[in-house]
BAMARKE-649761 format. One line per field, with one value per atom (N, C-alpha, C): residue in one letter; x, y, z. Coordinates in Angstrom, 3 decimals, padded with zeros to 6 digits. Layout:
% residues N
r: A, ... .
px: X, ... .
py: Y, ... .
pz: Z, ... .
This chain:
% residues 258
r: X, X, X, X, X, X, X, X, X, X, X, X, X, X, X, X, X, X, X, X, X, X, X, X, X, X, X, X, X, X, X, X, X, X, X, X, X, X, X, X, X, X, X, X, X, X, X, X, X, X, X, X, X, X, X, X, X, X, X, X, X, X, X, X, X, X, X, X, X, X, X, X, X, X, X, X, X, X, X, X, X, X, X, X, X, X, X, X, X, X, X, X, X, X, X, X, X, X, X, X, X, X, X, X, X, X, X, X, X, X, X, X, X, X, X, X, X, X, X, X, X, X, X, X, X, X, X, X, X, X, X, X, X, X, X, X, X, X, X, X, X, X, X, X, X, X, X, X, X, X, X, X, X, X, X, X, X, X, X, X, X, X, X, X, X, X, X, X, X, X, X, X, X, X, X, X, X, X, X, X, X, X, X, X, X, X, X, X, X, X, X, X, X, X, X, X, X, X, X, X, X, X, X, X, X, X, X, X, X, X, X, X, X, X, X, X, X, X, X, X, X, X, X, X, X, X, X, X, X, X, X, X, X, X, X, X, X, X, X, X, X, X, X, X, X, X, X, X, X, X, X, X, X, X, X, X, X, X, X, X, X, X, X, X, X, X, X, X, X, X, X, X, X, X, X, X, X, X, X, X, X, X, X, X, X, X, X, X, X, X, X, X, X, X, X, X, X, X, X, X, X, X, X, X, X, X, X, X, X, X, X, X, X, X, X, X, X, X, X, X, X, X, X, X, X, X, X, X, X, X, X, X, X, X, X, X, X, X, X, X, X, X, X, X, X, X, X, X, X, X, X, X, X, X, X, X, X, X, X, X, X, X, X, X, X, X, X, X, X, X, X, X, X, X, X, X, X, X, X, X, X, X, X, X, X, X, X, X, X, X, X, X, X, X, X, X, X, X, X, X, X, X, X, X, X, X, X, X, X, X, X, X, X, X, X, X, X, X, X, X, X, X, X, X, X, X, X, X, X, X, X, X, X, X, X, X, X, X, X, X, X, X, X, X, X, X, X, X, X, X, X, X, X, X, X, X, X, X, X, X, X, X, X, X, X, X, X, X, X, X, X, X, X, X, X, X, X, X, X, X, X, X, X, X, X, X, X, X, X, X, X, X, X, X, X, X, X, X, X, X, X, X, X, X, X, X, X, X, X, X, X, X, X, X, X, X, X, X, X, X, X, X, X, X, X, X, X, X, X, X, X, X, X, X, X, X, X, X, X, X, X, X, X, X, X, X, X, X, X, X, X, X, X, X, X, X, X, X, X, X, X, X, X, X, X, X, X, X, X, X, X, X, X, X, X, X, X, X, X, X, X, X, X, X, X, X, X, X, X, X, X, X, X, X, X, X, X, X, X, X, X, X, X, X, X, X, X, X, X, X, X, X, X, X, X, X, X, X, X, X, X, X, X, X, X, X, X, X, X, X, X, X, X, X, X, X, X, X, X, X, X, X, X, X, X, X, X, X, X, X, X, X, X, X, X, X, X, X, X, X, X, X, X, X, X, X, X, X, X, X, X, X, X, X, X, X, X, X, X, X, X, X, X, X, X, X, X, X, X, X, X, X, X, X, X, X, X, X, X, X, X, X, X, X, X, X, X, X, X, X, X, X, X, X, X, X, X, X, X, X, X, X, X, X, X, X, X, X, X, X, X, X, X, X, X, X, X, X, X, X, X, X, X, X, X, X, X, X, X, X, X, X, X, X, X, X, X, X, X, X, X, X, X, X, X, X, X, X, X, X, X, X, X, X .
px: 000.832, 000.000, 000.868, 001.906, 002.802, 003.511, 003.905, 004.578, 003.645, 002.395, 001.404, 001.203, 001.087, 000.910, 002.130, 003.306, 004.527, 004.553, 004.126, 004.087, 003.074, 001.910, 000.878, 001.381, 002.042, 002.562, 003.637, 004.514, 005.571, 004.970, 003.946, 003.279, 002.621, 001.979, 001.298, 002.302, 003.430, 004.468, 005.016, 005.206, 005.734, 004.777, 003.480, 002.470, 002.415, 002.457, 002.409, 003.614, 004.778, 005.984, 005.909, 005.296, 005.146, 004.129, 003.196, 002.083, 002.352, 003.539, 003.819, 005.253, 005.466, 006.795, 006.916, 008.130, 008.365, 008.591, 008.234, 008.490, 008.775, 009.489, 009.785, 008.576, 008.396, 007.250, 007.522, 008.777, 009.078, 009.885, 009.720, 010.483, 010.702, 011.876, 012.161, 012.534, 012.231, 012.491, 012.722, 013.228, 013.372, 012.720, 012.336, 011.659, 011.875, 011.698, 011.831, 011.122, 010.760, 010.060, 009.818, 009.083, 008.757, 007.305, 007.083, 005.739, 005.116, 003.796, 003.014, 001.886, 001.765, 000.730, -000.541, -001.681, -003.001, -003.779, -003.630, -004.209, -005.127, -005.595, -006.580, -005.993, -004.713, -004.143, -004.760, -004.894, -005.571, -004.559, -004.456, -003.547, -004.310, -005.619, -006.430, -006.810, -007.392, -007.888, -007.392, -006.955, -006.492, -005.753, -005.167, -004.560, -003.086, -002.508, -001.080, -000.898, -000.857, -000.853, 000.405, 001.511, 002.753, 002.734, 001.792, 001.745, 001.432, 002.142, 001.903, 002.166, 001.529, 001.659, 002.600, 003.476, 004.352, 004.500, 005.169, 005.315, 006.200, 007.026, 007.976, 007.645, 006.607, 006.376, 005.948, 005.296, 004.832, 005.381, 006.630, 007.273, 008.277, 008.318, 009.317, 009.650, 009.960, 010.515, 009.862, 009.987, 009.564, 010.460, 010.716, 011.497, 011.110, 011.323, 010.909, 011.342, 010.765, 011.117, 009.843, 009.911, 008.748, 009.141, 008.166, 008.272, 007.004, 007.137, 005.971, 005.963, 004.745, 004.546, 003.797, 004.307, 003.708, 002.946, 001.642, 000.794, 000.967, 001.169, 001.562, 002.599, 003.208, 004.140, 003.480, 002.136, 001.435, 000.432, 000.313, -000.546, 000.293, 000.289, 001.094, 000.414, 000.809, 000.379, 001.594, 001.612, 002.798, 002.647, 003.745, 003.861, 004.808, 004.534, 005.326, 005.545, 006.786, 007.107, 007.767, 007.297, 007.825, 008.073, 009.074, 009.304, 008.978, 008.057, 007.473, 007.623, 007.900, 007.845, 006.927, 006.052, 005.200, 005.478, 005.330, 005.448, 004.620, 004.257, 003.481, 003.511, 003.173, 003.030, 004.274, 004.125, 002.945, 001.829, 000.582, -000.557, -001.117, -002.279, -002.875, -003.310, -003.407, -003.769, -002.562, -001.360, -000.104, 000.142, -000.342, -000.138, 001.023, 001.831, 003.000, 003.338, 003.814, 004.123, 005.146, 005.783, 006.556, 006.085, 005.710, 005.191, 006.038, 006.509, 007.317, 006.606, 006.483, 005.783, 006.238, 005.877, 006.151, 004.832, 004.846, 003.640, 003.965, 002.977, 003.060, 001.742, 001.811, 000.589, 000.657, -000.494, -000.640, -001.397, -000.926, -001.580, -001.413, -002.270, -002.220, -002.317, -001.782, -001.832, -001.934, -002.436, -002.545, -002.020, -001.285, -000.712, -001.482, -001.347, -002.074, -001.750, -000.535, -000.144, -000.983, -001.661, -002.542, -003.868, -004.232, -005.580, -005.641, -004.506, -004.511, -003.507, -003.722, -002.761, -001.791, -000.582, 000.379, 001.399, 001.297, 002.347, 002.460, 001.345, 001.363, 001.043, 001.168, 000.894, 002.043, 002.800, 003.983, 003.630, 002.532, 002.137, 001.744, 000.930, 000.529, 001.726, 002.688, 003.892, 004.663, 004.791, 005.489, 004.700, 003.364, 002.519, 002.129, 002.624, 002.191, 002.548, 003.529, 003.923, 003.120, 002.143, 001.277, 000.418, 000.401, -000.265, -001.085, -002.001, -002.908, -002.984, -002.879, -002.876, -003.751, -004.270, -005.056, -004.487, -004.657, -004.127, -004.802, -004.340, -004.773, -003.581, -003.457, -002.346, -002.611, -001.583, -001.654, -000.392, -000.510, 000.631, 000.666, 001.871, 002.067, 003.240, 003.115, 004.200, 003.823, 004.465, 004.210, 004.540, 004.057, 004.356, 004.999, 005.444, 006.144, 005.271, 003.951, 003.021, 002.754, 002.872, 002.670, 001.243, 000.859, -000.484, -000.678, -001.938, -002.309, -002.130, -001.519, -001.313, -002.133, -003.244, -004.117, -003.433, -002.400, -001.718, -000.920, -000.713, 000.001, -000.931, -002.209, -003.157, -003.295, -002.779, -002.702, -003.382, -003.614, -004.195, -003.113, -002.850, -001.865, -002.496, -002.428, -002.998, -004.462, -005.174, -006.603, -006.952, -005.952, -006.199, -005.729, -006.489, -006.110, -005.052, -003.938, -002.819, -002.511, -002.479, -002.151, -000.658, 000.080, 001.526, 001.948, 000.993, 001.371, 002.209, 003.335, 004.214, 003.559, 004.203, 003.654, 003.372, 004.329, 004.168, 003.446, 002.272, 001.406, -000.040, -000.947, -002.365, -002.741, -003.631, -003.835, -005.076, -005.871, -007.051, -007.472, -008.285, -008.659, -009.619, -010.211, -011.103, -010.370, -009.037, -008.238, -007.888, -008.422, -008.233, -007.199, -006.333, -005.288, -004.351, -003.679, -002.777, -001.371, -000.404, 000.993, 001.351, 000.819, 001.130, -000.095, 000.135, -000.954, -000.432, -001.299, -000.873, -001.933, -001.473, -002.335, -003.491, -003.169, -004.154, -004.370, -005.599, -005.900, -005.585, -005.032, -004.693, -005.107, -005.467, -005.987, -005.240, -004.153, -003.352, -003.910, -003.830, -004.156, -002.932, -002.449, -001.215, -001.422, -000.890, -000.794, 000.690, 001.160, 002.584, 002.899, 004.185, 004.666, 005.979, 006.088, 007.309, 007.995, 009.265, 010.099, 010.762, 010.573, 010.980, 012.331, 013.260, 014.555, 014.589, 014.860, 014.849, 016.259, 016.344, 017.635, 017.897, 018.976, 019.352, 018.383, 017.488, 016.480, 015.124, 015.111, 013.887, 012.870, 013.358, 012.509, 012.631, 011.514, 011.556, 012.517, 013.482, 014.477, 014.475, 014.397, 014.435, 013.290, 012.588, 011.509, 011.899, 011.989, 012.259, 010.935, 010.504, 009.163, 009.141, 008.103, 007.760, 006.340, 006.150, 004.888, 004.341, 003.028, 002.317, 001.273, 001.476, 000.583, -000.140, -001.451, -002.268, -002.767, -002.587, -002.933, -004.009, -005.151, -006.225, -006.125, -006.347, -006.310, -007.645, -007.863, -009.080, -008.792, -007.718, -007.323, -007.140, -007.385, -007.094, -005.985, -005.201, -004.126, -002.737, -002.628, -001.310, -000.516, -001.195, -000.522, -000.555, -001.210, -001.268, -002.367, -003.133, -004.221, -005.546, -006.532, -007.822, -008.898, -009.461, -010.543, -011.723, -012.195, -013.276, -014.467, -014.804, -015.900, -017.266, -017.394, -018.669, -018.836, -017.747, -017.787, -017.566, -016.617, -016.221, -016.662, -016.734, -017.080, -015.831, -015.434, -014.206, -014.532, -014.707, -015.061, -013.980, -013.049, -012.039, -010.948, -010.432, -009.324, -008.029, -006.914, -005.611, -005.294, -004.597, -004.150, -002.824, -002.152, -000.894, -000.623, 000.346, 000.735, 002.249, 002.696, 004.118, 004.372, 005.275, 005.694, 007.143, 007.418, 008.767, 009.118, 010.248, 010.781, 010.968, 011.056, 011.259, 012.108, 012.765, 013.542, 013.179, 012.810, 012.491, 013.362, 013.801, 014.589, 013.785, 013.557, 012.736, 013.622, 013.132, 013.951, 013.040, 013.670, 012.951, 012.324, 011.225, 010.527, 009.944, 009.687, 009.131, 007.769, 006.958, 005.678, 005.560, 004.588, 004.348, 003.264, 003.493, 002.508, 002.092, 000.796, 000.271, -000.160, 000.562, 000.289, -000.870 .
py: -001.201, 000.000, 001.254, 001.256, 002.397, 002.627, 001.494, 001.609, 002.172, 001.783, 002.293, 003.784, 004.227, 005.655, 006.446, 005.876, 006.547, 006.715, 005.652, 005.730, 006.775, 006.807, 007.785, 009.207, 009.412, 010.736, 011.165, 010.215, 010.521, 010.882, 010.137, 010.408, 011.780, 012.117, 013.408, 014.561, 014.418, 015.461, 015.621, 014.505, 014.560, 015.277, 014.959, 015.611, 017.096, 017.443, 018.855, 019.602, 018.968, 019.616, 019.857, 018.931, 019.084, 020.150, 020.433, 021.323, 022.768, 023.071, 024.439, 024.819, 026.107, 026.616, 028.026, 028.420, 029.772, 030.740, 032.002, 033.046, 034.352, 035.240, 036.550, 037.472, 038.353, 039.265, 040.589, 040.991, 042.313, 042.216, 043.250, 043.333, 044.797, 045.094, 046.399, 046.170, 047.142, 046.933, 048.212, 048.053, 049.144, 048.712, 049.699, 049.379, 050.499, 050.173, 051.151, 050.649, 051.591, 051.162, 052.283, 051.955, 052.856, 053.302, 054.611, 055.157, 055.420, 055.350, 055.712, 056.624, 057.788, 058.752, 058.501, 058.590, 058.529, 059.749, 060.869, 062.128, 062.793, 062.037, 062.581, 063.324, 063.132, 063.784, 063.207, 064.068, 063.708, 063.622, 062.437, 062.249, 061.939, 062.229, 061.914, 063.161, 064.149, 065.330, 066.589, 067.568, 068.803, 069.677, 070.763, 071.783, 071.521, 070.518, 070.252, 068.902, 068.884, 067.598, 066.782, 067.414, 066.666, 065.719, 065.895, 065.068, 063.616, 062.710, 061.292, 060.531, 059.390, 058.566, 057.404, 057.103, 055.947, 055.298, 054.147, 053.407, 054.131, 055.050, 055.710, 057.170, 057.709, 059.145, 059.600, 058.741, 059.176, 058.278, 057.888, 057.030, 057.839, 057.567, 058.181, 057.196, 057.673, 056.776, 057.013, 055.989, 056.061, 055.155, 055.538, 054.685, 055.015, 054.043, 054.267, 053.163, 053.205, 052.266, 051.811, 050.627, 050.052, 049.470, 049.442, 048.751, 047.937, 046.640, 045.759, 044.925, 044.576, 043.581, 042.408, 041.204, 039.997, 039.248, 039.109, 038.342, 036.850, 036.494, 035.155, 035.368, 034.312, 034.530, 035.126, 035.132, 035.545, 036.675, 037.190, 038.345, 039.396, 040.604, 041.657, 043.019, 043.950, 045.345, 046.205, 047.398, 048.217, 049.628, 050.375, 051.749, 051.802, 052.742, 052.856, 054.334, 054.690, 056.062, 056.015, 056.877, 056.871, 058.288, 058.409, 059.622, 059.291, 060.059, 059.704, 060.871, 060.540, 061.531, 061.019, 061.900, 061.607, 062.625, 062.193, 063.136, 062.637, 063.591, 063.240, 064.424, 064.137, 065.175, 065.403, 066.320, 067.147, 066.367, 066.712, 066.070, 066.986, 066.648, 067.395, 068.804, 069.085, 070.421, 071.193, 070.766, 071.427, 071.381, 070.347, 070.229, 069.274, 069.645, 068.853, 069.158, 068.157, 068.408, 067.422, 067.830, 066.951, 067.247, 066.203, 066.356, 065.535, 066.182, 065.510, 065.592, 064.448, 064.444, 063.260, 063.297, 062.193, 061.632, 060.372, 059.716, 058.965, 058.887, 058.012, 057.269, 055.965, 055.173, 054.037, 053.630, 052.439, 051.425, 050.186, 049.185, 047.796, 046.910, 045.520, 044.628, 043.422, 042.499, 041.068, 040.234, 038.808, 038.043, 036.963, 036.153, 034.844, 034.243, 033.013, 031.904, 031.889, 030.849, 030.797, 031.900, 031.923, 031.226, 031.135, 030.692, 029.266, 028.696, 027.358, 026.469, 025.165, 024.185, 023.858, 024.416, 024.300, 023.180, 022.445, 021.478, 020.338, 019.931, 018.756, 019.096, 020.373, 020.795, 021.696, 021.243, 021.987, 023.370, 023.465, 024.753, 025.742, 025.291, 026.162, 026.552, 025.649, 025.963, 027.112, 027.051, 028.125, 029.432, 029.336, 030.526, 031.054, 030.460, 030.859, 032.308, 032.882, 034.262, 035.295, 034.867, 035.805, 036.556, 037.875, 038.646, 039.799, 040.266, 041.363, 042.308, 043.620, 044.578, 045.790, 046.371, 047.602, 048.576, 049.868, 050.833, 052.180, 053.074, 054.474, 055.335, 056.481, 057.359, 058.768, 059.598, 060.988, 061.298, 062.244, 062.686, 064.202, 064.745, 066.193, 066.477, 067.563, 067.926, 069.081, 069.145, 070.236, 069.778, 070.541, 070.302, 071.554, 071.435, 072.554, 073.329, 073.233, 073.899, 075.325, 076.282, 077.696, 078.132, 079.271, 079.807, 080.236, 080.214, 080.719, 082.235, 082.726, 084.164, 084.621, 085.322, 085.726, 086.660, 087.406, 088.323, 087.584, 086.254, 085.457, 084.868, 085.168, 084.790, 086.001, 085.890, 087.037, 086.692, 087.715, 087.550, 087.828, 086.832, 086.961, 086.574, 087.490, 087.252, 086.838, 087.484, 087.219, 085.962, 085.240, 084.023, 084.184, 083.599, 083.620, 082.563, 082.985, 082.076, 082.098, 080.911, 080.779, 080.500, 081.462, 081.315, 080.923, 080.503, 079.972, 078.717, 078.573, 077.414, 076.109, 074.996, 073.671, 073.500, 073.865, 073.637, 074.801, 075.103, 076.120, 075.780, 076.242, 076.046, 076.831, 076.246, 076.749, 077.622, 077.791, 078.662, 079.111, 080.141, 080.727, 079.847, 078.839, 077.920, 076.770, 076.779, 075.753, 076.249, 075.579, 076.015, 075.152, 074.520, 073.674, 074.450, 073.727, 074.336, 073.763, 074.579, 074.145, 073.270, 073.597, 072.876, 072.107, 070.953, 070.161, 069.544, 069.408, 068.968, 068.073, 066.986, 066.043, 065.543, 065.184, 064.604, 063.145, 062.730, 061.328, 060.428, 059.272, 058.297, 056.903, 056.066, 054.734, 053.713, 053.137, 052.198, 050.769, 050.123, 048.703, 048.020, 046.963, 046.323, 044.841, 044.386, 042.956, 042.640, 041.622, 041.334, 039.868, 039.582, 038.222, 038.310, 037.539, 037.486, 036.133, 036.202, 034.997, 034.914, 033.809, 033.675, 032.984, 033.607, 033.004, 032.659, 031.399, 030.909, 030.893, 031.017, 030.881, 029.416, 029.165, 027.785, 027.075, 027.852, 027.259, 027.121, 027.258, 027.137, 028.217, 029.426, 030.579, 031.587, 032.249, 033.289, 034.395, 034.724, 035.736, 036.917, 036.622, 037.671, 037.439, 038.528, 038.482, 039.359, 038.750, 039.487, 039.645, 040.896, 041.136, 041.750, 041.392, 042.017, 042.550, 043.882, 044.500, 045.438, 045.455, 046.408, 047.107, 048.407, 049.180, 050.244, 050.318, 051.371, 052.275, 053.592, 054.554, 055.497, 055.504, 056.446, 057.620, 058.844, 060.015, 060.748, 061.672, 062.484, 063.898, 064.056, 065.364, 065.341, 066.488, 066.652, 067.685, 067.908, 068.901, 068.276, 066.948, 066.316, 066.730, 066.797, 067.174, 068.670, 069.460, 070.906, 071.399, 070.495, 070.871, 070.387, 071.272, 070.920, 071.794, 071.323, 072.064, 072.195, 073.412, 073.704, 072.780, 071.880, 070.933, 071.598, 072.859, 073.573, 074.051, 074.009, 074.456, 073.294, 072.431, 071.331, 069.984, 068.972, 067.612, 066.957, 067.416, 066.941, 066.395, 065.101, 064.475, 063.507, 063.139, 062.149, 062.781, 062.004, 062.421, 061.781, 062.349, 061.834, 060.505, 059.652, 058.373, 058.020, 057.037, 056.588, 055.157, 054.534, 053.175, 053.110, 052.105, 051.859, 050.371, 050.066, 048.675, 048.576, 047.720, 047.714, 046.476, 046.576, 045.473, 045.927, 044.970, 045.282, 044.199, 044.583, 043.653, 043.905, 042.828, 042.944, 041.981, 042.469, 041.634, 041.438, 040.186, 039.861, 039.600, 040.063, 039.965, 040.105, 040.084, 040.397, 039.197, 039.452, 038.392, 037.372, 036.188, 035.125, 034.699, 034.183, 033.583, 032.233, 031.435, 030.133, 030.243, 029.589, 029.496, 028.040, 027.796, 026.420, 026.145, 025.251, 024.944, 023.981 .
pz: 000.000, 000.000, 000.000, 000.855, 000.948, -000.382, -001.011, -002.298, -003.362, -003.361, -004.318, -004.147, -002.876, -002.612, -003.076, -002.894, -003.337, -004.844, -005.568, -007.023, -007.493, -006.849, -007.212, -006.965, -005.833, -005.502, -006.504, -006.857, -007.834, -009.189, -009.609, -010.874, -010.850, -009.734, -009.604, -009.692, -009.026, -009.058, -010.469, -011.167, -012.529, -013.464, -013.340, -014.188, -013.881, -012.593, -012.208, -012.749, -012.727, -013.229, -014.726, -015.441, -016.877, -017.224, -016.327, -016.643, -016.256, -015.735, -015.337, -015.689, -015.865, -016.188, -015.645, -015.331, -014.839, -015.991, -015.765, -016.749, -016.016, -016.684, -016.123, -016.251, -015.255, -015.259, -015.962, -016.090, -016.623, -017.915, -018.748, -019.991, -020.363, -020.876, -021.464, -022.919, -023.769, -025.178, -025.944, -027.152, -028.104, -029.409, -030.215, -031.465, -032.475, -033.721, -034.788, -036.032, -036.912, -038.101, -039.088, -040.112, -041.215, -041.088, -041.178, -041.040, -042.405, -042.451, -043.631, -043.183, -043.794, -043.428, -044.225, -043.539, -044.171, -043.682, -044.406, -043.933, -044.955, -045.926, -046.859, -048.039, -048.336, -049.499, -050.775, -051.793, -053.032, -054.171, -054.761, -055.889, -057.182, -057.198, -058.376, -059.162, -058.502, -059.202, -058.495, -059.286, -058.686, -059.670, -059.133, -059.985, -060.266, -059.608, -059.761, -060.440, -061.786, -062.513, -062.314, -061.875, -061.721, -060.519, -059.613, -058.404, -058.755, -058.119, -058.342, -057.058, -056.921, -055.726, -056.006, -055.052, -055.176, -053.805, -053.770, -052.523, -051.515, -051.991, -051.088, -050.811, -051.407, -051.325, -049.934, -049.163, -047.838, -046.728, -046.856, -045.858, -045.038, -043.741, -042.878, -041.764, -040.557, -039.531, -038.175, -037.322, -035.926, -035.107, -033.869, -032.968, -031.539, -030.638, -029.263, -028.321, -027.115, -026.050, -025.342, -024.731, -024.067, -022.709, -021.803, -020.521, -020.357, -020.053, -019.990, -018.719, -018.296, -017.247, -017.851, -017.639, -018.202, -017.106, -017.320, -016.419, -016.671, -017.932, -018.367, -019.468, -019.990, -021.103, -022.337, -022.386, -023.592, -023.364, -022.160, -021.873, -021.170, -021.707, -021.109, -021.260, -020.417, -020.503, -020.250, -020.853, -020.675, -021.172, -021.019, -021.478, -022.670, -023.561, -024.777, -025.100, -025.412, -025.818, -027.193, -028.108, -029.463, -029.964, -030.809, -031.582, -033.030, -033.618, -034.917, -035.888, -037.130, -038.203, -039.304, -039.788, -040.929, -042.024, -043.267, -044.370, -045.546, -046.414, -047.600, -048.559, -049.827, -050.828, -051.670, -052.647, -052.901, -053.591, -053.225, -053.855, -054.946, -055.480, -056.594, -056.193, -054.900, -054.432, -053.904, -054.298, -053.919, -052.413, -051.753, -050.309, -050.035, -049.062, -048.693, -047.244, -046.503, -045.098, -044.569, -043.478, -042.608, -041.197, -040.460, -039.102, -038.141, -037.078, -036.063, -034.720, -034.047, -032.768, -031.926, -030.661, -029.747, -029.239, -028.870, -028.369, -027.083, -026.219, -025.054, -024.964, -024.755, -024.772, -023.761, -023.327, -022.505, -023.344, -023.314, -024.167, -023.583, -024.038, -023.637, -024.852, -024.735, -025.867, -025.372, -026.257, -025.970, -027.179, -026.931, -028.000, -028.145, -029.307, -029.612, -028.630, -028.091, -027.148, -025.895, -025.575, -024.412, -024.690, -025.953, -026.326, -026.840, -027.227, -027.815, -027.101, -027.209, -026.702, -027.831, -027.748, -028.840, -028.627, -027.534, -027.192, -028.199, -028.776, -029.639, -031.096, -031.442, -032.816, -033.271, -034.251, -034.686, -035.226, -035.975, -036.546, -035.449, -034.499, -033.405, -032.544, -032.398, -031.629, -032.284, -033.605, -034.321, -034.237, -034.293, -034.344, -032.968, -031.900, -030.557, -030.232, -030.947, -030.712, -031.472, -032.278, -032.987, -031.972, -032.029, -030.983, -031.537, -030.693, -031.041, -029.854, -030.106, -029.012, -029.282, -028.197, -028.242, -027.222, -027.475, -026.531, -026.641, -025.787, -025.821, -025.460, -026.123, -025.816, -026.261, -026.122, -026.578, -027.367, -028.283, -029.073, -029.125, -029.200, -029.270, -030.193, -030.968, -031.866, -032.760, -033.915, -034.847, -036.259, -037.231, -038.631, -039.229, -040.454, -041.102, -042.074, -041.938, -042.856, -042.388, -043.301, -042.993, -043.309, -042.756, -042.980, -044.435, -044.865, -046.190, -046.226, -047.302, -047.484, -048.684, -048.431, -049.541, -050.533, -050.092, -051.008, -052.074, -051.866, -052.857, -053.917, -053.836, -054.889, -055.800, -056.997, -057.907, -059.234, -060.017, -061.348, -062.375, -063.213, -064.272, -065.596, -066.551, -067.886, -067.813, -066.887, -066.768, -066.004, -065.457, -064.694, -063.253, -062.312, -060.904, -060.644, -060.070, -059.803, -058.310, -057.705, -056.285, -056.165, -055.602, -055.461, -054.046, -053.235, -051.934, -052.155, -051.448, -051.664, -051.234, -051.605, -051.312, -049.817, -048.978, -047.542, -046.875, -047.404, -046.795, -047.124, -046.289, -046.563, -047.816, -048.632, -049.975, -050.154, -049.117, -049.232, -047.842, -047.761, -046.470, -045.678, -046.339, -045.636, -044.961, -045.044, -044.378, -042.979, -041.955, -040.563, -039.844, -040.601, -040.013, -039.113, -038.207, -037.241, -037.394, -037.006, -037.058, -035.863, -034.696, -033.463, -032.974, -032.378, -031.800, -030.510, -029.527, -028.204, -027.587, -026.953, -026.233, -027.096, -028.338, -029.250, -028.886, -028.713, -028.390, -029.574, -029.264, -030.299, -029.844, -030.821, -030.533, -031.403, -030.881, -031.674, -031.643, -032.786, -032.928, -033.537, -032.888, -033.323, -033.578, -034.696, -034.999, -035.143, -034.428, -034.471, -034.295, -034.370, -034.143, -033.378, -032.284, -031.491, -031.669, -032.051, -032.055, -030.682, -029.988, -028.592, -028.495, -027.760, -027.465, -025.976, -025.660, -024.282, -023.704, -022.383, -021.712, -021.368, -020.633, -020.325, -019.401, -018.758, -017.866, -018.541, -019.860, -020.651, -020.278, -019.979, -019.697, -020.832, -021.163, -022.179, -021.740, -022.599, -022.232, -023.191, -024.488, -025.509, -026.490, -026.828, -027.810, -028.995, -030.171, -031.404, -032.138, -032.329, -032.848, -034.235, -034.982, -036.254, -036.081, -036.242, -035.831, -036.905, -036.992, -037.853, -036.994, -036.788, -035.928, -036.740, -036.573, -037.166, -036.050, -036.224, -035.186, -035.709, -035.036, -035.327, -034.352, -034.837, -033.966, -034.045, -033.110, -033.142, -033.632, -034.427, -034.929, -036.436, -037.061, -038.480, -038.692, -037.634, -037.703, -037.766, -037.769, -037.763, -038.998, -040.143, -041.387, -041.657, -040.791, -040.965, -041.868, -042.467, -043.365, -042.782, -042.755, -042.169, -042.799, -043.899, -044.547, -043.589, -043.420, -042.474, -042.742, -041.788, -042.035, -042.145, -041.752, -041.936, -043.371, -044.152, -045.549, -046.503, -046.144, -047.024, -046.439, -047.312, -046.882, -046.302, -045.118, -044.491, -043.105, -043.026, -041.757, -041.252, -042.093, -041.711, -040.846, -039.891, -039.053, -039.563, -039.139, -039.575, -038.903, -039.617, -039.094, -039.750, -039.169, -039.750, -039.317, -039.976, -039.617, -039.461, -038.694, -038.500, -038.721, -039.621, -039.834, -039.399, -038.393, -037.879, -037.082, -036.394, -035.603, -034.162, -033.253, -031.838, -031.193, -030.100, -029.287, -027.834, -027.115, -025.694, -024.889, -023.734, -022.822, -021.546, -021.164, -020.003, -018.786, -017.607, -016.398, -015.184, -013.994, -012.757, -012.092, -011.381, -010.665, -011.629, -011.108, -011.912, -011.384, -012.301, -011.941, -012.621, -012.191, -012.803, -013.857, -014.980, -016.038, -016.172, -016.042, -016.121, -017.538, -018.197, -019.601, -019.737 .
């Protein structure tokens, strides 16, 4: 009887050991990527026929740092700080801008490994680092767009000619601003983390590939904002970031029950 109980206890301990693993609770990281502006520029119809759209015309850069707390190896929440640049143009209405700003956001994410049993499926094991995140933040900065100058609209040879430069508002109905502060932003991120384990089979380094789309509640990021009481202008500025990240996990440990 004693021997039977010993075998049962040993089996129970073995199963319990297989069903749990330790992981680090904290992570710090850096990230960088390529930005794409989506601010309502028009490349179809307008007064500037030379304008054309290409894959590189509205690309710039972003980089930043993150601090995260991991509730499990696949659920985390954290803070993120980024320095972002957006640019676009010239479009068919002679609009062009460069916008520089910083962002701070709080966000949470969950990875596929939290939702599926990946131990006995090779595909799910590889895909366990696929993750989805939501957040909220604020951004502040400025653009290089100047005010519209009505004295630069002149009549030449019987035709009205607008000589306001590309990086300026093109008509008096444009109420865009050069500076913006504490603009609300709503980031949505889809990513994949490649996990590097240490000698104790604990997650140590996460190499990420991420695509983030950021919605804002402002139409001043690009410096152009056609008065919505006059024009059919209801869309707000948004942008995306496609990039890479590196996170290093450390600190206290918790148990994860697989």
